N, C-alpha and C positions, 0 to 999 in steps of 0.2 A: 533160232531165236525164240523158240517156243517157251523155254524155261522162264524167260523174262518178257513174255508177250504182253502181260498186264501186271503192273506193279502199283499197289496202293500205298502211299506214304501218309501216315497219320501222325500229326504232331506239329509243334511250332518251335522246336529247338533248331535254330537256323543252321548251325554247323552240322548237326546230325542229318537234317533234311538234305543239305547239299551233298553230303557224303553218300547218302542213299541214292540220290540221283546219279552221282558220279560213278557209283558201283554198277548201275544199270548200263550207263554209257560205256564204261570200260569193258563190260561183258559183251556187249553188242559189237564194239569195235575190235575186240579180240578175234572175232570171226569175220568181221567186215570193216576194215580200217577206213573205208570211205563213207561209212554210215553218217547220215546227216542228223543233226540235233535241232529240233524245232521247239522253241520255248515259248509257250503262250499263256497269257493271263485270260480271265473270263472275257475281257473286251476284245480279244483277238480270235474268239471262237464263235462267230456268228453262225446262224443256221445254215447247214450245208457245207460248212468249211471242213468239218471233220472228214466227210466222205472224200472231199478233194485232197486233203492232206494224206489220207491213208490209201489212196489209189496207187496202183503199181507204177513204179518209176520207169521211164523209157530207158534209163541207163542201168536198171537192175540193182541199184544200191539200196541198202536198208535205211530206216529212219528210226529215230527215238523222238517220240512226241511227248513233251512234258506239259501237262495241264496244271498250271499254278492256281492257287486259291480255288480249288475245285468246289469248295462249299458255297461259292458265289455264282455258280453256273446258272442257276435258275431251273425251273421245272422242265422247260422244253429242251434245253441243251443237255440236261441230265438224262432225259429220256433218249436223246440222240446218242449219247455216249453209251448208255446201257444197251441200246440196240446194236451198236457197233461191236461191243465186247462179246456178244453171243457168237459172232463169227469174225474174229479179228483177222486182219490181213497178215499174211505169212512174214512179210518183210518189215513189219512195224512193231516196235516196242512202245507200248503206251504206259506213261507214268502219270498218275493222278496224285496231286499233292493236296491233302485236306488238313486244315488246321486242327481238327478235332472238335468235339462239342456236338450239339444237337443240329445246328444248321447244316443242311446238305446231307443229312444222315441217310436219306434214300439212296444217294449215290454210293456211299460207303457200303451199305447193305447189299446193293445190287452188284457192286464189283466183287465183294467177298463171295456172294452166291455164284458169281460167274467164274470163280476160281482164281481171282487175283492173288498174287503173292503180297502179303501185307507186311509193311515195315513200320514199327512204331517209333516215333521220335519225340517223346514227351519232354516238356520243359524241365531242365535240371535246376531245381530251386533249393533243395535241402543240402546241408553241409555234407551229410553222409553220401548223398548221390554224387556230389562233386569229388569227394575222396575216391569213390568207386570209379568215376570217370578218369581221374588222373592215374590211378593204378592200372586200369585197363589200357589207357593210352600208352603208358610206359611199356606194358607187356606187348602192345601192338607193334612197338618199335624194337622189341627184343630185349627189353630191360626189366628191371625189378625194383620196386620201391615199397617201403613199409607204409602203413596207414599214417604213422606220425610224420614220415617224410612227405607224404602227399599233402597232409594238412599244412606243413611248413611251406610247401610250394604254393598252395592256395593263398596262405597269408602273404606270401611274397609277391605273387603275380596278380591276384585278384580273382574275381568270379567269372570273368568272361571266358567262355569255352575256347574261343579261337586263340586267345593269348595263352591259355593253359596248354592247349594242344601244341602250339609252337614251342613253348618252354619244354614240354616233355620230349619233343623230337630233338631239340638242341641238347638237352641234358644227356639223353641216351647216346647221341653221337659223340659228345665230348667226354663222357665218362666210361665208355665201353659197356654200358648197360647197368652198372651197379650204382643206383642213385640213392644216396643216403643224405642225412641231415647236413653233413659237412659239404656235400656237393651243392645242395640247395643254397646254403649260406654263401658258398664261394662264388656262385654264379649270379646270385640275386642279392648280394650284400648291398645295403643302401636302400633296398626296397623292403625286404622282410624286417630289417632291424629298425626301421623308423615307425613301425606300427605302435600305436598306443597300447595294444594288447601285449606286446613284448615288454614294454615298460612295466605294465601291471604285473605280468608274470614274474619278472625279475624282483620286483618289490615284494610280492607275496611269498616268493621263495626265499626271502631274506638275503638278497644280494645287493647291498646298497650301492657299491661302486658301479656295478654293471647297470643297475636300474637308472642311476643318475646319468651315466654315459649315454644310455639309450634315449633318455629324456632329452638331453641337450642335442643329440643327433636328430631326433624327431623334430624338435623346434627349429633347428637350423635348416632342415630340409622342407620346412613349410607346413608341417602337420599342425592343424589348429589346436590351441590349448583346450578348447571345449571337447574335442574328440579324445584327447588324452585323459582328461578328467572323467569322461564318460567310461573309458576303458577301465580306469582304476575303480570306478564305482561298480561296474559290472563284475569285475574280478572279486572285490571284497564282498559284494552282495551274494555272489555265488558261494563263497565260504559260509556265509550265514544261512543260505537256503539249504545247502547240503548238510551242514552241521546240525541244523534244526529239523532234519527229516525224521519221520517216524522210525523208531527202532525196528529193525527186522525187514524194512522195505528193501527190495532188491530189484535189479534188472529193469524190465519194461514197466513194472508197477511203479518203481521209484521214478523212472523217467517221466511217466504220465503225471505222477503226483507233483513233481517239481517243474514240469514243462521244459525240461532240458534234455538234449540228446544223451544217450548212454555214454558215449566216449567222453563228453564234457564232464559228466558226473564222475567218471573214473579219474579224470585229471584233477578235479577239485578235491576228491577224496585223498589223493596222494598229497596235495598241497596242505590239506587240513592236518596232516600228521604233525606239523610243526607249530600248530596254533592251539591256543586255549580260547574258551568262550569269552573271557574278559578281553583278550587280545583282539578278537574279531570285533567286539563292541567298540573298542578304542579306534580301530581302523575305520569302522563305519563313520564314526564322528569326524575323523580326519578327512575322509573323502567328501563328507557333507559340507565341511567348512571350505575345502578347496573348490567344490562345485559352486558354492555361493560366491566366492571371491572371483573365480574365473568368469562366471556368467554375469556377475554384477559389475564387471568392468574394472577389476583390480588394477592398480597402477602398474603392477609387475606380475602378470600371470605366471611367468616362468618361476618366480620366487615362490608363489603359492603352490605350484606343482612340485617344486623341489622339496618344500616343507612337507607336503602330503606324502611324498615318497619316503622321506626320512621317518615320518611318523608311522607309516605302515610297517616299515622294517622294524622300528622299535617296538611296535605293538606285537609283532610276531614273537618277540623275546619274552613277553609277559606270560607268566605261569599263574593259573588260578590259585588264589590263596587257599590254604586248608580251611575247610568249613564254609567257603564262599559259595 
């Protein structure tokens, strides 16, 4: 049990924390199937309790002692834990879960100094991090997915890591491991396709029939008109931002200048190939009008949105006049 005698888990991404705890338990139980798991919050670890819990068992079975919210243990209990880890019990695996940050840092530093195995589980907040998570999750189950396919799955399922993990497992099981855009659409049709951003992408790409179909589907499944007009506005403003970027700006410098992730800039740059400056200006006017109508309580917001979609598609066909 010595390899996992002390484990420090730092971070507050719940799924990753639970997996890290589960890995320790699985490792211990691989050698001792009867090992007991004792899960404690700070309130369950009064002075002297640690010595009691880590004392040898009459039956000789091992234990996994999980200390939750370790940053809240307080000075005395922290000192007690640090005294224990200097000479840990042979049949006990101690897991301390710390949310990160400055609170309780003395415990983190002390455990690291004592040789604890450290596992970091930071919150996954950025789009790129979620894409990396999905791709890693698919690989974990023996499959493969492109970055675009991962983004499509996130658009379809949402940002919750537990739901994404479940979707990845299901997709690999059902597809044999090759997860592409078609598989995502097939299994999550009705979720991915009601997104306001899908409506915006179809309109910006100059696909009127598809854009209007997605718009009606979104409205029929309960997507709020204000969310759809917001997606249209973001899409067209993205064209304006990237189209108006300084000449020669590339990569990380351009991403910093525009405040947009590189993958999104690449996508907008591809979309811009079909647009003129005048066309973008017309599209901006169309979404501004639709935004005012939808948020101003238009009698028929669906009509206002359909009109905006048609105007965006028409604006894409505008070519800047010579000399303009």
